[in-house]
N, C-alpha and C positions, 0 to 999 in steps of 0.2 A: 805649749804653743804648737799650733798646727802649721806644719811646713807647707809652703806653696811651691810647686815645681813648674818650670818651663821646659818644654821638650824641643829637641832638635833632631832631625833625621839626617844622617851624615854617612859619608864613606871614609873621610880622612885618609885619602889615598895619594900622598901621605898628609899628615897634619902639618899645616904651615901657618905663617903669620896671619893670613886672612882669617883662618879658622879661630885662632886665639883672639883676634880682634872682634870677631862675631860673638864669641862667648862673653866677652866683656860687655859688649853693647846689649846683648840679651839681658844680662843681669841688671844693667843700668836702666834699660827701658821698662822692664816688667817688675823689677824689685823682687824677683823670685829668690827664695831661700836656697833652692836646689836646681841645678842644671842637669837635666837628664838627656842623654844621647842614645838614640836608637841607631846602632852602628851596623852597617852591612858586614857580613861575615867574611869568609875567605874568597868569595866571588862577588863582584860589584856589578852595578846596574848596566854598564856598557858591555857586559859579557866578557869581562877580563878577570884573570886572577889578581887579587890584591897584591900590591908591591910587597907589603909586610903582612904578617898574619893578623888575625883578629885580636889576639892577646897583646901583641906588640903595639897595635894601633890603639887599643883601649888604654894601655899604659901611657901612651903619648897624649891621648885626649885628657886623661886625668891630670897629667903634668901640665897641660895647657889650660886647665880651668874647669873642666867638666867634673861633676860630683858623682854621677852614676852613669855607667855605660851598660846597655843591654843590647844583645845581639838582635839585629833585624834578620830573621831567618832567610835562608837561601830561597825559599819558596816566594818570598816577597822581594828580596834584594836583587835577584836575577830576573827582572821583569821589565816590560815596557813601563813608561812613566806613570800611567794611570794606575797600574797595579802596584808598582813600587810605592807610590804615594798612599794608596789605600792601606797597604800593609803597615806603613809607618804611622799613619794616623790611628789605626786600630791599636797598635802597640802602645803608643804614648797615651791614648785614652784609657787603655786597660791599666796603665801605671798611675792613673789619677792625675796626670798633668793638667794644669789650668791653661797654659799657653802653648802654642806651636809657633816657633820663630824660624824664619828661613831667609836666606839671602836671595835677592832678585834684582834684575836690572832696572825694573820700574815698579817700586813699592806702592805707587798710587793707582795701580791697575784696578778697573772696575770689575771685580770678580762676579758680582751679582748680575751685571749686564751680560757677561760672557756665559754664565750658567743658564741664564734665561733664554739663550739662543742655541742651545746644544742641538745638533742634528738628531732627528728621530728616524730617518729613513736609512736603513743599512746600505741601500744601493749607492748612497753618497760616496762610499769609499771602495767601490768595486772597479775603479779604473786601474789599469795595470801599467800605465805609463808614468805614474808618480807614486811616491811612498805614501803610506797612511798618514804620517805626520804632516807631509806637505798638503795633502787633501784636507786634513782636519784644520790646519791653520788657515788655509785659504777659505774654507767655509765660514769660520768664525770672523775672519776679516771682512768678507762680503756682507755678513749679516749684522755686524756690530761696528765696523770701522776700526776695530782694535786689532793691531798686529801683534801676534805672538810668535816671534822669531828667535829671540834669545833663549838659550837653554834653561836658565833659571826662571825666566818668566813663564815658560811652559810648565815647568815643574811646580812653580808656585800656584798656577791655575789648578793643576791637578790636586795639590794639597787642599785648596779651597773647595774643590768639587768633592773630594773624598770626605772632608769634614762635614759638608752639607749633607751628603748622602748617609752619613753615620749619625745624623742628628745634632750636628754642631757641638760636639763635646769639648772642643778646644777653641780658645780665642786666638785668632791669627795675628801674628806680629811680623809683617814683611819688613825687611831691612835692606837698604840699598847695598849692593855689592861694592867693595872697595878694591882698587887696584885693577889688575888685568881681567880680561874676559875669560869666561869659563874654559874655553878650549884654545886659548892662545898657545902657540907651539914653542915660543921662545921666552926666555927670561930677560927682561930689559935691565941694562946696567943702571945702577944707582937707585934701584927701587927696593922696598922691603916686601913687596907683594908680587906674587906670580901665580899662575894657574897650576893646579895639581897636574894637569897634562904636561906642561913644560917641565915641572919639577921631576916627574917620573922619567921623562926623556933624558934629562941631564943626569939623574941619579943612575940610571941603567948604563949610561956612558961613563960613569965615574968622574963626572965634571964637578968636583966638590967645590971649587972656587966659585962657580956660578950658583950652586945650590945654597951655600952657606948664608948669604945675606937674606934669604927669603923664608927660612925655616928656623924654628927655635933650636937651640943647641941640643936639646934632647932628641929631636927628630934627626938632626944631622948625624949624631952619634949612632942612632939606630940604623940609619940608612947605610952608614959606612961599615958597620960591623955585622949586620944581619945578612942572610942570603936573600936577595931580592928575587922575585919571580915575575915572569911575564909569559905570554903565550908561547914564546920560543921554547921555554922549558917543557911545556905540556904538548907541544906539537907531535913528538913521536908517539905519545899515548893516544892522542886524537886520531892520528893517521892510522894506527893499528885498529882502533875501534871502527873507523869507517871502512877500511879495506876488508876486515874480517867479518863484519856484520852483514846479514841479509838485508837487502833494501826494504823488504816488507817490514822487518823489525825496526829499522830506522824510522819508517813512516809512522810508527806508533809512539814515537817520542814527542815530547812537548814542543809545540810550535814548528815542527817539521811538516809543513803543509804545502799544498800546491805543487807537489813533485820536487821540491827543493832537495829531498834526500838523494835523488838521482844525480843532481849537479854536485852535491858534496862528495858523494862516493867516487864519481868520475874524477873530480879534481884531485882527490887524495892519492890517486894512483900515480900521478905525474908530478905534483907539486913537491918541491924539496925543502920548503920552509913555510911557516904559517903565513907570512906576508904574501908569498906566491900563491898559496892556497886561497887566501881572501881575494886576491886580484882575479883569480880564475873563476870564482863563483859569484862575483859582484854583478848585479843587474840594476837597472833603473828602479825596479820595484823594491829591492831590498837595500837598506842602508848597511854600512859596515857594522854598525852597532847591532842591528837585528841579526846579521849573519854571525857575529861573534856570540850572541846569545844562543843561536841555534847550534853552533859548534860546542858551546858549553853544555847544552842539553845532551848532545851526543856523548861527550866526555863523561858527564855525570850520570848518564842514562836516566834522565828525568822523565817521568810519566805525567800526563795531564792531571791524573788523580792526586798526585802529591804536590803539584805546582799551583793548583787553584784552590788551596785550602785557606789561605790567610794565616796569620800568626795563631798558633795553638798553645804557646807557652812564653814565658818571660825568662830568657836565659841571661843571667847576670854575668857580665864579663869583668867588671871591676867597679870600685867605688872609693871615694874619699869618706872621711867621717860623716860629713853632712849627708852623703848618699846612703851610707849605712843606716843613719838615723831615719832617713825617709823610708827605707825598706821596712824598718821596724814599724813605722807608722801605718804603712799601707798593707802589710802582709796579710791581714785578716780580711781585707776588703777588695783585693784585686780580683779581676774577673777571669784571669788566666793563671795557670799554675806557675809559681816562681821556681826556677831551676837554678841552683847554685853549683851543683855537681852533676855531671852527666853520667848517671848510672847505666847499667846494661839494659834495663827495661826502656829507658828513654832513648838510648842509642838504637835499639832495635824497633822502637815504636815511632812516636811522633818526631823524634830527633834523627831519624835514619838518614834523611837527605843531608842535613848539616854534618852528620858524622861521615858520610861518604865524601862530601866536599873537603872535609878536613883530612881524611885519609889520603886523598889524592895529593894534597899539598905535602903531606908527610912523605910520600914517595919521592918528592923532589928535594925537600929540605932536611928530612930526618927528624923533624920536631913534631912530637905528638900534639894533637889539637883538641881532643875531647876526653878520651879516657883518663880519668883521674885528675883532670885540670880543675882548679878552683879559682874563684874570682881574684883578680889583681887588686891589691890594696895599695893606696897611695896616701901619704908618703910610705915608701917601702920601709918596713920595720927592720931594725938591725938584727 
């Protein structure tokens, strides 16, 4: 029997009831035998360190219904929406997935109409009084009448665009989001669903009574027992990098353009916290998300040459028996190398950036991330 796989691009930061519900709906909607998750590694799309590490989050995804979890490399995970989407689509396509499922505020959006009206003039986005995202959304609204303002609508559009540009290898399965909005800051009483943003805030504050109703028991236990990380943990390391680096060297890093390196370096001299640092460098042109990605670029010392590559390998983080069977089925046909153990050649070669990102986390938590790690198996054998 040939197993059919549905893919999901996710961060699970952290895994909550909404994610578990989505996995159930994907299986019901597609009839897929295997659910494959392309999971961001130790840094996520908004330019933040993940609350839990990639192995812990893979374990929770498997406990919540995923069959196979593969790492979305840092070079794709720590990117603006269009590059994040392109990397995820490429990864799931290389894994032989048939469907790409994703949550969106408006699952009936006319993606073909939006793609038919993409701007072709680079000058469209050269105004400095608004962000790129605002200009892009405004252009599409003016030309199609379709408003892309909700976070998952925007990401869903970029999934569709990436899939089209890569030759439509995946069948899109947009699913309506349930519960709270993507960036809701608080958890409403009496609900089983909350945004990951609100859950992170409550977890970092140790407000477990608020967190408990909106996450599976496995997630709650992990959050209560693991060392959670945020930018506050990495701020001393970032500050050292900015203060000690020559501004010309900073300007060579990925996405540090238009002189922003001067602002970052100046702010680092006086800011006493990451929040104060962000406030000092914020402008109309740059969103907090973009500034956080620039800060991550400094911390990780990312160069354009390593960030603009797209996925070059399939790093397996974990699997259930169905996922393991699927790997056996596809291993001779995949278009990218399968990596189940990060050997020294991988760590020094194509996996160098992921290894660096993991090593920085290890400085904070003391838990090794790559050297010698093997995929998580679920259920865990005795």
